VOMARMI-381689 format. One record per residue (C-alpha): residue number from 1; x, y, z. Coordinates in Angstrom, 1 decimal. Layout:
+-----+--------+--------+--------+
!  nr !     xx !     yy !     zz !
+-----+--------+--------+--------+
! NUM !      X !      Y !      Z !
...
+-----+--------+--------+--------+
***
This chain:
+-----+--------+--------+--------+
!  nr !     xx !     yy !     zz !
+-----+--------+--------+--------+
!   1 !   -9.0 !    1.6 !  -19.0 !
!   2 !   -7.6 !    4.4 !  -21.2 !
!   3 !   -5.8 !    3.4 !  -24.4 !
!   4 !   -3.2 !    5.2 !  -26.4 !
!   5 !   -2.3 !    4.1 !  -29.9 !
!   6 !    1.1 !    5.1 !  -31.1 !
!   7 !    3.3 !    4.7 !  -34.2 !
!   8 !    6.9 !    5.8 !  -34.9 !
!   9 !    7.6 !    7.1 !  -31.4 !
!  10 !   11.2 !    7.2 !  -30.2 !
!  11 !   11.9 !    5.0 !  -27.2 !
!  12 !   12.8 !    8.0 !  -25.1 !
!  13 !    9.6 !    9.8 !  -25.9 !
!  14 !    7.5 !    6.7 !  -25.1 !
!  15 !    9.3 !    6.2 !  -21.8 !
!  16 !    8.6 !    9.9 !  -20.8 !
!  17 !    4.9 !    9.4 !  -21.6 !
!  18 !    4.7 !    6.1 !  -19.6 !
!  19 !    6.6 !    7.4 !  -16.6 !
!  20 !    4.8 !   10.8 !  -16.2 !
!  21 !    1.2 !   10.0 !  -16.9 !
!  22 !   -1.1 !   10.7 !  -13.9 !
!  23 !   -3.9 !    8.5 !  -15.1 !
!  24 !   -4.5 !    5.1 !  -13.7 !
!  25 !   -4.5 !    2.0 !  -16.1 !
!  26 !   -3.2 !    3.6 !  -19.3 !
!  27 !   -2.4 !    1.0 !  -22.0 !
!  28 !    0.0 !    1.9 !  -24.8 !
!  29 !   -0.4 !    0.0 !  -28.1 !
!  30 !    1.9 !    0.2 !  -31.0 !
!  31 !    0.6 !    0.2 !  -34.6 !
!  32 !    3.3 !   -0.9 !  -37.0 !
!  33 !    1.2 !   -0.6 !  -40.2 !
!  34 !    1.4 !    2.0 !  -42.9 !
!  35 !   -1.7 !    3.8 !  -41.4 !
!  36 !   -3.9 !    2.9 !  -38.4 !
!  37 !   -7.1 !    1.2 !  -39.4 !
!  38 !  -10.5 !    2.6 !  -38.4 !
!  39 !  -11.2 !   -0.4 !  -36.1 !
!  40 !   -8.0 !    0.4 !  -34.1 !
!  41 !   -8.8 !    4.1 !  -33.9 !
!  42 !  -12.3 !    3.5 !  -32.6 !
!  43 !  -11.0 !    1.4 !  -29.7 !
!  44 !   -8.4 !    3.9 !  -28.5 !
!  45 !   -8.6 !    7.3 !  -26.9 !
!  46 !   -5.7 !    9.0 !  -28.6 !
!  47 !   -3.3 !    8.5 !  -31.6 !
!  48 !    0.3 !    9.6 !  -31.3 !
!  49 !    2.3 !   10.0 !  -34.5 !
!  50 !    6.0 !    9.9 !  -33.6 !
!  51 !    9.3 !   11.4 !  -34.8 !
!  52 !   10.1 !    8.4 !  -37.0 !
!  53 !    7.1 !    8.7 !  -39.2 !
!  54 !    8.2 !   10.1 !  -42.6 !
!  55 !    4.9 !   11.7 !  -43.6 !
!  56 !    3.1 !   12.5 !  -40.4 !
!  57 !    0.6 !   14.9 !  -42.0 !
!  58 !   -0.6 !   12.3 !  -44.5 !
!  59 !   -1.1 !    9.8 !  -41.7 !
!  60 !   -3.0 !   12.4 !  -39.7 !
!  61 !   -5.3 !   13.1 !  -42.7 !
!  62 !   -6.1 !    9.4 !  -43.2 !
!  63 !   -6.7 !    8.9 !  -39.4 !
!  64 !   -9.0 !   12.0 !  -39.3 !
!  65 !  -11.1 !   10.8 !  -42.2 !
!  66 !  -11.6 !    7.4 !  -40.4 !
!  67 !  -12.3 !    8.8 !  -37.0 !
!  68 !  -13.2 !   12.5 !  -36.5 !
!  69 !  -13.4 !   12.2 !  -32.7 !
!  70 !  -10.0 !   10.7 !  -31.7 !
!  71 !   -7.3 !   13.2 !  -30.7 !
!  72 !   -4.3 !   13.0 !  -32.9 !
!  73 !   -0.9 !   14.3 !  -31.6 !
!  74 !    2.0 !   14.7 !  -34.1 !
!  75 !    5.2 !   14.7 !  -32.1 !
!  76 !    8.5 !   15.9 !  -33.7 !
!  77 !   11.9 !   17.0 !  -32.6 !
!  78 !   13.0 !   20.6 !  -32.7 !
!  79 !   14.5 !   20.5 !  -36.2 !
!  80 !   11.3 !   19.5 !  -37.9 !
!  81 !    8.6 !   20.7 !  -35.4 !
!  82 !    8.1 !   24.2 !  -36.9 !
!  83 !    8.2 !   22.9 !  -40.4 !
!  84 !    5.5 !   20.3 !  -39.7 !
!  85 !    3.4 !   22.8 !  -37.7 !
!  86 !    3.4 !   25.4 !  -40.5 !
!  87 !    2.6 !   22.8 !  -43.1 !
!  88 !   -0.3 !   21.5 !  -40.9 !
!  89 !   -2.0 !   24.9 !  -41.1 !
!  90 !   -2.4 !   24.6 !  -44.9 !
!  91 !   -3.0 !   20.9 !  -45.1 !
!  92 !   -6.5 !   19.9 !  -46.3 !
!  93 !   -8.7 !   17.2 !  -44.6 !
!  94 !   -7.3 !   18.1 !  -41.2 !
!  95 !   -9.7 !   18.9 !  -38.4 !
!  96 !   -9.4 !   20.5 !  -34.9 !
!  97 !   -8.6 !   17.1 !  -33.4 !
!  98 !   -5.0 !   17.2 !  -34.8 !
!  99 !   -2.3 !   18.9 !  -32.7 !
! 100 !    1.4 !   19.4 !  -33.4 !
! 101 !    3.9 !   19.1 !  -30.5 !
! 102 !    7.7 !   19.2 !  -29.9 !
! 103 !    9.3 !   16.5 !  -27.9 !
! 104 !   11.3 !   19.2 !  -26.2 !
! 105 !    8.5 !   19.7 !  -23.7 !
! 106 !    9.6 !   16.3 !  -22.3 !
! 107 !    7.6 !   15.2 !  -19.3 !
! 108 !    4.8 !   17.7 !  -20.2 !
! 109 !    3.9 !   15.4 !  -23.1 !
! 110 !    2.1 !   13.1 !  -20.7 !
! 111 !   -0.2 !   15.9 !  -19.5 !
! 112 !   -1.0 !   16.9 !  -23.1 !
! 113 !   -1.8 !   13.3 !  -23.9 !
! 114 !   -4.1 !   13.0 !  -20.9 !
! 115 !   -5.9 !   16.1 !  -22.0 !
! 116 !   -6.2 !   14.7 !  -25.5 !
! 117 !   -7.8 !   11.5 !  -24.2 !
! 118 !  -10.3 !   13.5 !  -22.3 !
! 119 !  -11.2 !   15.5 !  -25.3 !
! 120 !  -11.7 !   12.3 !  -27.3 !
! 121 !  -14.1 !   11.1 !  -24.7 !
! 122 !  -16.0 !   14.4 !  -24.8 !
! 123 !  -16.3 !   14.3 !  -28.6 !
! 124 !  -17.5 !   10.8 !  -28.6 !
! 125 !  -20.1 !   11.5 !  -25.9 !
! 126 !  -21.3 !   14.5 !  -27.8 !
! 127 !  -21.5 !   12.5 !  -31.0 !
! 128 !  -23.5 !    9.9 !  -29.3 !
! 129 !  -25.8 !   12.5 !  -27.9 !
! 130 !  -26.4 !   14.1 !  -31.3 !
! 131 !  -27.1 !   10.7 !  -32.9 !
! 132 !  -29.7 !    9.6 !  -30.3 !
! 133 !  -33.2 !    9.3 !  -31.9 !
! 134 !  -35.2 !   12.4 !  -31.0 !
! 135 !  -38.2 !   10.3 !  -29.7 !
! 136 !  -36.0 !    9.2 !  -26.8 !
! 137 !  -35.9 !   12.7 !  -25.5 !
! 138 !  -38.4 !   15.5 !  -25.3 !
! 139 !  -37.0 !   18.8 !  -26.6 !
! 140 !  -36.8 !   20.2 !  -23.1 !
! 141 !  -35.0 !   17.2 !  -21.8 !
! 142 !  -32.5 !   17.2 !  -24.7 !
! 143 !  -31.8 !   20.9 !  -24.2 !
! 144 !  -31.3 !   20.3 !  -20.4 !
! 145 !  -28.7 !   17.6 !  -21.2 !
! 146 !  -26.8 !   19.9 !  -23.5 !
! 147 !  -26.9 !   22.7 !  -21.0 !
! 148 !  -25.7 !   20.4 !  -18.2 !
! 149 !  -22.9 !   19.1 !  -20.4 !
! 150 !  -21.7 !   22.6 !  -21.3 !
! 151 !  -22.0 !   23.7 !  -17.7 !
! 152 !  -19.9 !   20.8 !  -16.6 !
! 153 !  -17.2 !   21.5 !  -19.2 !
! 154 !  -17.0 !   25.2 !  -18.2 !
! 155 !  -17.0 !   24.4 !  -14.5 !
! 156 !  -14.1 !   22.0 !  -14.7 !
! 157 !  -12.0 !   24.2 !  -17.1 !
! 158 !   -8.8 !   25.6 !  -15.5 !
! 159 !   -9.7 !   29.0 !  -16.9 !
! 160 !  -12.4 !   31.6 !  -16.2 !
! 161 !  -15.5 !   31.5 !  -18.3 !
! 162 !  -18.7 !   33.5 !  -18.3 !
! 163 !  -21.9 !   33.6 !  -20.4 !
! 164 !  -23.1 !   37.1 !  -20.9 !
! 165 !  -26.0 !   38.8 !  -22.7 !
! 166 !  -25.6 !   41.5 !  -25.4 !
! 167 !  -25.8 !   44.1 !  -22.6 !
! 168 !  -22.8 !   42.3 !  -20.9 !
! 169 !  -25.0 !   41.0 !  -18.1 !
! 170 !  -23.5 !   37.9 !  -16.5 !
! 171 !  -25.9 !   34.9 !  -17.0 !
! 172 !  -23.6 !   32.2 !  -15.7 !
! 173 !  -20.0 !   32.1 !  -14.6 !
! 174 !  -17.7 !   29.3 !  -13.5 !
! 175 !  -16.1 !   29.1 !  -10.1 !
! 176 !  -12.6 !   29.9 !  -11.5 !
! 177 !  -13.7 !   33.2 !  -12.9 !
! 178 !  -15.6 !   34.2 !   -9.7 !
! 179 !  -12.5 !   33.6 !   -7.6 !
! 180 !  -10.5 !   35.9 !   -9.9 !
! 181 !  -12.8 !   38.8 !   -8.7 !
! 182 !  -12.9 !   37.5 !   -5.1 !
! 183 !  -16.7 !   36.9 !   -5.2 !
! 184 !  -19.1 !   34.0 !   -5.3 !
! 185 !  -20.9 !   32.9 !   -8.4 !
! 186 !  -24.3 !   33.7 !   -6.8 !
! 187 !  -23.2 !   37.3 !   -6.1 !
! 188 !  -22.1 !   37.9 !   -9.6 !
! 189 !  -25.1 !   36.6 !  -11.5 !
! 190 !  -27.2 !   39.4 !  -13.1 !
! 191 !  -24.5 !   42.0 !  -12.6 !
! 192 !  -22.7 !   43.9 !  -15.4 !
! 193 !  -19.3 !   42.3 !  -16.3 !
! 194 !  -18.0 !   45.8 !  -17.1 !
! 195 !  -18.6 !   47.1 !  -13.6 !
! 196 !  -16.2 !   44.5 !  -12.1 !
! 197 !  -13.3 !   46.4 !  -13.6 !
! 198 !  -11.8 !   49.8 !  -12.6 !
! 199 !  -13.7 !   52.9 !  -13.9 !
! 200 !  -10.6 !   54.0 !  -15.9 !
! 201 !  -10.9 !   51.0 !  -18.2 !
! 202 !  -14.7 !   50.5 !  -18.3 !
! 203 !  -15.2 !   52.5 !  -21.5 !
! 204 !  -12.4 !   50.7 !  -23.3 !
! 205 !  -13.6 !   47.3 !  -22.1 !
! 206 !  -17.3 !   48.0 !  -23.0 !
! 207 !  -16.3 !   48.8 !  -26.6 !
! 208 !  -14.2 !   45.6 !  -26.8 !
! 209 !  -17.0 !   43.4 !  -25.4 !
! 210 !  -19.6 !   45.1 !  -27.6 !
! 211 !  -17.9 !   44.7 !  -31.0 !
! 212 !  -14.2 !   45.3 !  -30.6 !
! 213 !  -13.5 !   41.6 !  -30.2 !
! 214 !  -14.2 !   41.1 !  -34.0 !
! 215 !  -11.0 !   43.0 !  -34.9 !
! 216 !   -9.0 !   42.6 !  -31.7 !
! 217 !   -8.3 !   39.0 !  -30.6 !
! 218 !   -7.6 !   39.7 !  -26.9 !
! 219 !   -7.3 !   42.5 !  -24.4 !
! 220 !   -5.3 !   42.6 !  -21.2 !
! 221 !   -6.7 !   44.6 !  -18.3 !
! 222 !   -4.8 !   45.5 !  -15.1 !
! 223 !   -6.6 !   45.2 !  -11.8 !
! 224 !   -4.7 !   47.3 !   -9.2 !
! 225 !   -4.9 !   46.4 !   -5.5 !
! 226 !   -2.8 !   45.1 !   -2.8 !
! 227 !    1.0 !   44.7 !   -3.1 !
! 228 !    0.9 !   43.7 !   -6.8 !
! 229 !   -1.5 !   44.2 !   -9.7 !
! 230 !   -3.4 !   41.4 !  -11.3 !
! 231 !   -3.6 !   41.2 !  -15.1 !
! 232 !   -6.6 !   39.5 !  -16.8 !
! 233 !   -6.5 !   38.5 !  -20.5 !
! 234 !  -10.0 !   38.7 !  -21.9 !
! 235 !  -11.3 !   37.0 !  -25.0 !
! 236 !  -14.9 !   37.2 !  -26.3 !
! 237 !  -16.7 !   34.9 !  -28.8 !
! 238 !  -20.3 !   34.7 !  -30.1 !
! 239 !  -22.3 !   31.6 !  -29.0 !
! 240 !  -23.3 !   31.1 !  -32.6 !
! 241 !  -21.7 !   32.5 !  -35.8 !
! 242 !  -24.7 !   34.7 !  -36.7 !
! 243 !  -25.0 !   35.9 !  -33.1 !
! 244 !  -28.7 !   35.6 !  -33.4 !
! 245 !  -29.0 !   34.4 !  -29.8 !
! 246 !  -27.4 !   37.6 !  -28.5 !
! 247 !  -25.3 !   35.6 !  -26.1 !
! 248 !  -21.5 !   35.7 !  -25.8 !
! 249 !  -18.9 !   33.7 !  -24.0 !
! 250 !  -16.1 !   35.5 !  -22.2 !
! 251 !  -12.8 !   33.8 !  -21.4 !
! 252 !  -10.8 !   35.2 !  -18.5 !
! 253 !   -7.2 !   34.1 !  -18.1 !
! 254 !   -4.9 !   35.3 !  -15.2 !
! 255 !   -1.7 !   36.3 !  -16.9 !
! 256 !   -0.3 !   38.2 !  -13.9 !
! 257 !    2.9 !   36.1 !  -13.6 !
! 258 !    3.7 !   36.7 !  -17.3 !
! 259 !    3.0 !   40.4 !  -17.3 !
! 260 !    4.8 !   41.0 !  -14.0 !
! 261 !    7.8 !   39.1 !  -15.2 !
! 262 !    7.7 !   41.3 !  -18.4 !
! 263 !    7.4 !   44.4 !  -16.3 !
! 264 !   10.3 !   43.4 !  -14.1 !
! 265 !   12.4 !   42.5 !  -17.1 !
! 266 !   11.6 !   45.9 !  -18.7 !
! 267 !   12.5 !   47.7 !  -15.4 !
! 268 !   15.8 !   45.8 !  -15.3 !
! 269 !   16.4 !   46.7 !  -19.0 !
! 270 !   15.8 !   50.4 !  -18.3 !
! 271 !   18.1 !   50.2 !  -15.3 !
! 272 !   20.8 !   48.5 !  -17.4 !
! 273 !   20.3 !   51.2 !  -20.1 !
! 274 !   20.7 !   53.9 !  -17.4 !
! 275 !   23.8 !   52.2 !  -16.0 !
! 276 !   25.2 !   51.8 !  -19.5 !
! 277 !   24.6 !   55.5 !  -20.3 !
! 278 !   26.4 !   56.4 !  -17.0 !
! 279 !   29.3 !   54.1 !  -17.9 !
! 280 !   29.5 !   55.7 !  -21.4 !
! 281 !   29.6 !   59.2 !  -19.9 !
! 282 !   32.3 !   58.1 !  -17.4 !
! 283 !   34.3 !   56.4 !  -20.2 !
! 284 !   34.0 !   59.5 !  -22.3 !
! 285 !   35.2 !   61.7 !  -19.5 !
! 286 !   38.1 !   59.3 !  -18.8 !
! 287 !   39.0 !   59.2 !  -22.5 !
! 288 !   38.9 !   63.0 !  -22.7 !
! 289 !   41.1 !   63.2 !  -19.5 !
! 290 !   43.7 !   60.7 !  -20.9 !
! 291 !   43.8 !   62.4 !  -24.2 !
! 292 !   44.1 !   65.9 !  -22.8 !
! 293 !   46.6 !   64.9 !  -20.1 !
! 294 !   48.8 !   63.0 !  -22.5 !
! 295 !   48.7 !   66.0 !  -24.9 !
! 296 !   49.4 !   68.5 !  -22.2 !
! 297 !   52.4 !   66.5 !  -20.9 !
! 298 !   54.2 !   66.6 !  -24.2 !
! 299 !   55.3 !   70.2 !  -23.7 !
! 300 !   56.8 !   69.7 !  -20.2 !
! 301 !   58.7 !   66.6 !  -21.5 !
! 302 !   60.1 !   68.6 !  -24.4 !
! 303 !   61.1 !   71.4 !  -22.0 !
! 304 !   62.8 !   68.8 !  -19.8 !
! 305 !   64.7 !   67.4 !  -22.7 !
! 306 !   65.8 !   70.9 !  -23.6 !
! 307 !   66.9 !   71.6 !  -20.0 !
! 308 !   69.0 !   68.3 !  -20.0 !
! 309 !   70.7 !   69.4 !  -23.2 !
! 310 !   71.5 !   72.8 !  -21.7 !
! 311 !   72.8 !   71.1 !  -18.6 !
! 312 !   75.1 !   68.9 !  -20.6 !
! 313 !   76.5 !   71.9 !  -22.5 !
! 314 !   77.0 !   73.9 !  -19.3 !
! 315 !   78.9 !   71.1 !  -17.5 !
! 316 !   81.6 !   71.1 !  -20.1 !
! 317 !   84.5 !   68.8 !  -19.2 !
! 318 !   82.8 !   68.1 !  -15.8 !
! 319 !   80.1 !   66.2 !  -17.8 !
! 320 !   82.2 !   63.0 !  -17.7 !
! 321 !   81.9 !   62.8 !  -13.9 !
! 322 !   78.1 !   62.6 !  -14.1 !
! 323 !   77.8 !   60.7 !  -17.4 !
! 324 !   76.0 !   57.7 !  -15.8 !
! 325 !   73.5 !   59.9 !  -14.0 !
! 326 !   72.8 !   61.9 !  -17.2 !
! 327 !   72.2 !   58.8 !  -19.2 !
! 328 !   69.9 !   57.5 !  -16.5 !
! 329 !   67.9 !   60.8 !  -16.6 !
! 330 !   67.7 !   60.7 !  -20.4 !
! 331 !   66.5 !   57.1 !  -20.4 !
! 332 !   63.8 !   57.9 !  -17.8 !
! 333 !   62.6 !   60.9 !  -19.7 !
! 334 !   62.5 !   58.8 !  -22.9 !
! 335 !   60.5 !   56.2 !  -21.2 !
! 336 !   58.2 !   58.8 !  -19.8 !
! 337 !   57.9 !   60.2 !  -23.4 !
! 338 !   57.1 !   56.8 !  -24.8 !
! 339 !   54.4 !   56.2 !  -22.2 !
! 340 !   52.7 !   59.5 !  -22.9 !
! 341 !   52.8 !   58.6 !  -26.6 !
! 342 !   51.2 !   55.2 !  -25.9 !
! 343 !   48.5 !   56.8 !  -23.8 !
! 344 !   47.7 !   59.2 !  -26.6 !
! 345 !   47.4 !   56.2 !  -28.9 !
! 346 !   45.0 !   54.5 !  -26.4 !
! 347 !   42.9 !   57.6 !  -26.1 !
! 348 !   42.6 !   57.8 !  -29.9 !
! 349 !   41.4 !   54.2 !  -30.1 !
! 350 !   38.9 !   54.8 !  -27.2 !
! 351 !   37.5 !   57.9 !  -28.8 !
! 352 !   37.2 !   56.2 !  -32.2 !
! 353 !   39.5 !   58.6 !  -34.0 !
! 354 !   40.7 !   55.9 !  -36.5 !
! 355 !   40.6 !   56.5 !  -40.2 !
! 356 !   38.1 !   54.8 !  -42.5 !
! 357 !   38.7 !   51.2 !  -43.6 !
! 358 !   40.3 !   50.7 !  -47.1 !
! 359 !   41.5 !   47.8 !  -49.1 !
! 360 !   45.1 !   47.1 !  -48.1 !
! 361 !   47.9 !   45.0 !  -49.6 !
! 362 !   49.1 !   43.2 !  -46.4 !
! 363 !   52.5 !   42.4 !  -47.8 !
! 364 !   53.2 !   46.0 !  -48.8 !
! 365 !   52.1 !   47.3 !  -45.4 !
! 366 !   54.2 !   44.7 !  -43.7 !
! 367 !   57.2 !   45.9 !  -45.7 !
! 368 !   56.6 !   49.4 !  -44.3 !
! 369 !   56.5 !   48.0 !  -40.7 !
! 370 !   59.7 !   46.0 !  -41.3 !
! 371 !   61.4 !   49.2 !  -42.5 !
! 372 !   60.4 !   50.9 !  -39.2 !
! 373 !   61.9 !   48.0 !  -37.3 !
! 374 !   65.0 !   47.6 !  -39.5 !
! 375 !   67.5 !   48.5 !  -36.8 !
! 376 !   65.9 !   46.2 !  -34.3 !
! 377 !   65.8 !   43.3 !  -36.8 !
! 378 !   69.4 !   43.8 !  -37.8 !
! 379 !   70.7 !   44.0 !  -34.2 !
! 380 !   68.9 !   40.8 !  -33.3 !
! 381 !   69.8 !   39.0 !  -36.5 !
! 382 !   66.1 !   38.1 !  -36.9 !
! 383 !   64.8 !   36.0 !  -39.7 !
! 384 !   61.4 !   37.0 !  -41.1 !
! 385 !   59.3 !   34.5 !  -43.1 !
! 386 !   56.2 !   36.0 !  -44.8 !
! 387 !   53.4 !   34.2 !  -46.7 !
! 388 !   50.4 !   36.3 !  -47.8 !
! 389 !   49.6 !   34.4 !  -51.0 !
! 390 !   46.3 !   32.9 !  -49.8 !
! 391 !   45.0 !   36.3 !  -48.5 !
! 392 !   46.9 !   39.2 !  -49.8 !
! 393 !   44.3 !   41.9 !  -49.1 !
! 394 !   42.3 !   43.1 !  -46.1 !
! 395 !   39.6 !   45.8 !  -45.8 !
! 396 !   40.8 !   47.6 !  -42.7 !
! 397 !   42.0 !   51.0 !  -41.4 !
! 398 !   45.6 !   51.3 !  -42.5 !
! 399 !   46.9 !   53.0 !  -39.4 !
! 400 !   45.4 !   50.3 !  -37.2 !
! 401 !   46.8 !   47.4 !  -39.1 !
! 402 !   50.2 !   49.0 !  -39.1 !
! 403 !   49.9 !   49.4 !  -35.3 !
! 404 !   49.0 !   45.7 !  -34.9 !
! 405 !   51.9 !   44.4 !  -37.0 !
! 406 !   54.4 !   46.9 !  -35.4 !
! 407 !   53.5 !   45.9 !  -31.8 !
! 408 !   53.4 !   42.2 !  -32.2 !
! 409 !   56.5 !   41.9 !  -34.4 !
! 410 !   58.3 !   44.4 !  -32.3 !
! 411 !   57.5 !   42.3 !  -29.2 !
! 412 !   58.7 !   39.2 !  -30.9 !
! 413 !   62.1 !   40.8 !  -31.4 !
! 414 !   62.2 !   42.5 !  -28.0 !
! 415 !   61.3 !   39.3 !  -26.1 !
! 416 !   63.6 !   37.0 !  -28.1 !
! 417 !   65.5 !   34.1 !  -26.6 !
! 418 !   69.2 !   34.6 !  -26.1 !
! 419 !   69.8 !   30.9 !  -27.0 !
! 420 !   68.8 !   31.3 !  -30.7 !
! 421 !   68.2 !   33.7 !  -33.5 !
! 422 !   64.7 !   35.1 !  -33.7 !
! 423 !   62.6 !   33.4 !  -36.3 !
! 424 !   59.3 !   35.1 !  -37.0 !
! 425 !   56.6 !   33.7 !  -39.4 !
! 426 !   53.8 !   35.9 !  -40.7 !
! 427 !   51.0 !   34.1 !  -42.5 !
! 428 !   47.6 !   35.3 !  -43.8 !
! 429 !   44.8 !   32.9 !  -44.9 !
! 430 !   41.1 !   33.1 !  -45.9 !
! 431 !   38.8 !   30.5 !  -44.5 !
! 432 !   35.0 !   30.4 !  -43.9 !
! 433 !   34.5 !   34.1 !  -44.8 !
! 434 !   37.2 !   35.2 !  -42.3 !
! 435 !   40.6 !   36.8 !  -42.9 !
! 436 !   43.1 !   35.1 !  -40.5 !
! 437 !   46.5 !   36.6 !  -39.5 !
! 438 !   49.1 !   34.5 !  -37.7 !
! 439 !   52.3 !   35.8 !  -36.2 !
! 440 !   54.6 !   33.1 !  -34.8 !
! 441 !   57.9 !   33.5 !  -33.0 !
! 442 !   60.4 !   31.3 !  -31.2 !
! 443 !   61.1 !   33.7 !  -28.3 !
! 444 !   60.8 !   33.5 !  -24.6 !
! 445 !   57.1 !   32.5 !  -24.5 !
! 446 !   54.6 !   33.5 !  -21.8 !
! 447 !   54.6 !   31.9 !  -18.4 !
! 448 !   51.8 !   29.4 !  -17.8 !
! 449 !   48.6 !   30.9 !  -16.6 !
! 450 !   49.5 !   34.4 !  -17.6 !
! 451 !   48.4 !   34.5 !  -21.2 !
! 452 !   45.3 !   36.6 !  -20.7 !
! 453 !   47.2 !   39.2 !  -18.6 !
! 454 !   49.4 !   40.2 !  -21.5 !
! 455 !   46.4 !   42.3 !  -22.9 !
! 456 !   46.0 !   44.2 !  -19.6 !
! 457 !   47.1 !   47.8 !  -19.6 !
! 458 !   50.7 !   48.3 !  -18.1 !
! 459 !   51.1 !   44.5 !  -17.6 !
! 460 !   54.4 !   43.0 !  -18.5 !
! 461 !   55.5 !   39.3 !  -18.3 !
! 462 !   59.3 !   40.0 !  -18.7 !
! 463 !   61.0 !   43.0 !  -17.0 !
! 464 !   64.6 !   42.6 !  -18.2 !
! 465 !   63.9 !   44.7 !  -21.3 !
! 466 !   62.4 !   48.2 !  -21.7 !
! 467 !   58.6 !   48.3 !  -22.1 !
! 468 !   55.5 !   49.8 !  -20.6 !
! 469 !   52.8 !   47.2 !  -21.1 !
! 470 !   50.7 !   49.2 !  -23.5 !
! 471 !   51.3 !   47.8 !  -26.9 !
! 472 !   49.3 !   44.5 !  -26.7 !
! 473 !   46.4 !   46.4 !  -24.9 !
! 474 !   46.2 !   48.7 !  -27.9 !
! 475 !   46.3 !   45.7 !  -30.3 !
! 476 !   43.4 !   44.0 !  -28.5 !
! 477 !   41.3 !   47.1 !  -28.5 !
! 478 !   41.9 !   47.7 !  -32.2 !
! 479 !   40.9 !   44.1 !  -33.0 !
! 480 !   37.8 !   44.1 !  -30.9 !
! 481 !   36.7 !   47.6 !  -32.2 !
! 482 !   36.8 !   46.1 !  -35.7 !
! 483 !   34.7 !   43.1 !  -34.6 !
! 484 !   37.6 !   40.7 !  -34.7 !
! 485 !   39.0 !   38.1 !  -32.4 !
! 486 !   42.6 !   37.6 !  -31.1 !
! 487 !   43.9 !   34.5 !  -29.4 !
! 488 !   47.4 !   33.6 !  -28.2 !
! 489 !   49.1 !   30.3 !  -28.0 !
! 490 !   52.4 !   30.1 !  -26.1 !
! 491 !   54.8 !   27.8 !  -24.3 !
! 492 !   57.4 !   29.3 !  -22.0 !
! 493 !   60.9 !   28.8 !  -23.5 !
! 494 !   59.5 !   27.7 !  -26.9 !
! 495 !   57.7 !   30.7 !  -28.4 !
! 496 !   54.4 !   32.4 !  -29.0 !
! 497 !   51.8 !   32.6 !  -31.8 !
! 498 !   49.2 !   35.4 !  -32.1 !
! 499 !   46.1 !   34.4 !  -34.1 !
! 500 !   43.9 !   37.2 !  -35.3 !
! 501 !   40.6 !   36.8 !  -37.2 !
! 502 !   38.4 !   39.4 !  -39.0 !
! 503 !   35.3 !   39.0 !  -41.1 !
! 504 !   36.4 !   39.3 !  -44.7 !
! 505 !   34.8 !   42.1 !  -46.6 !
! 506 !   33.4 !   41.7 !  -50.1 !
! 507 !   34.4 !   45.3 !  -50.9 !
+-----+--------+--------+--------+
***
């Protein structure tokens, strides 16, 4: 029966371990003491130090000094896992039996614990083997046991392993590695490892296997063939530190799935970049077209206005008979003129022709906007309530902020309720490093389900007053171009509040 000793594990973590272990007859024992005793460690196959332990590294140090064979798993949640893992690298009196894990891997914890128990059994077997009195074995018999032990470990490992000479001749190779090359172990013995790889990479691989592994930890080689390539990750290590034996062990890991996924991701990224470049070119062309068209239309509109004036003069007294038609023509021309002006404004925003940001006094700029809207405010009898005391300044392009205030306040007056006088509140605040601007009215409000549409180009929610559906589109583009956010809260028949937020500048 396998035995796991644990302390400080959360119930959820313990449940995952118990439910997902693949081993038969695994017993879990809880240690509630300050530190597990040596007697307890020696009778168990793994020690799990859980999330509730306040000083897991110290406990791992004490456990390691008492039993250097038992596998010790320190399990933490995401918030403390990296911190403990980094501290573990510099902690003294910690051996290779200690491992740090995050409980985020959930049901995979059981597999790691099973592997840890097997490693404990291997260490204890090896320790017993080393401690056996030499008279019990002849030197040849002892060497055979050790060779058989290592061969068994390599054969069962879920990774390719090969023993090679200094000349890179394969002396032994496990079945997993042989299958990677589509050959049998017998067919590969005595052959050059380098010759199993494409000619194009043999020189590079020979240098790596010879001495390059001392400075380069791993090398990934592509084996082309069939529908998809195979990628092998190669690591080399000396059998002994002095390399006096001249033997090396080569670890081969199939990383095809990872490399192919990275390649596909890179291809998708390049495709997205290409599409993005195409969209940028199309947008630039559209911006140029809108800007040029709106600019070129101004002259015909002015000519049309001049022709209407000449027509009025030439009609003389007969003008009164077509007064309504003339007014209709003039209103249509004016609306056409306003639309062209708005399109010019949109094009300027799209093309990034705004001025540089400066430190603005919001109240002073707001006074300028109210002067521009003075006639509309007076005609509507609007009440303006302004409070900029908490955040009187904003680092922002002046022309753009004036456009924001002009469009939103102008709309609040334009779409006022006929049942009450317009009441508009403008408030600025500074919170959490952000400048917040709120503009609230008691107007018609926005019909339910149509709030987001108000920012679309040429979209209007109310058609009983003049407008072209461009103003709020311009506002949203300005806000987003400056890295800000705009939200709208509205209730039909009650009123609307626009809330804008920008990152406050320290300048």
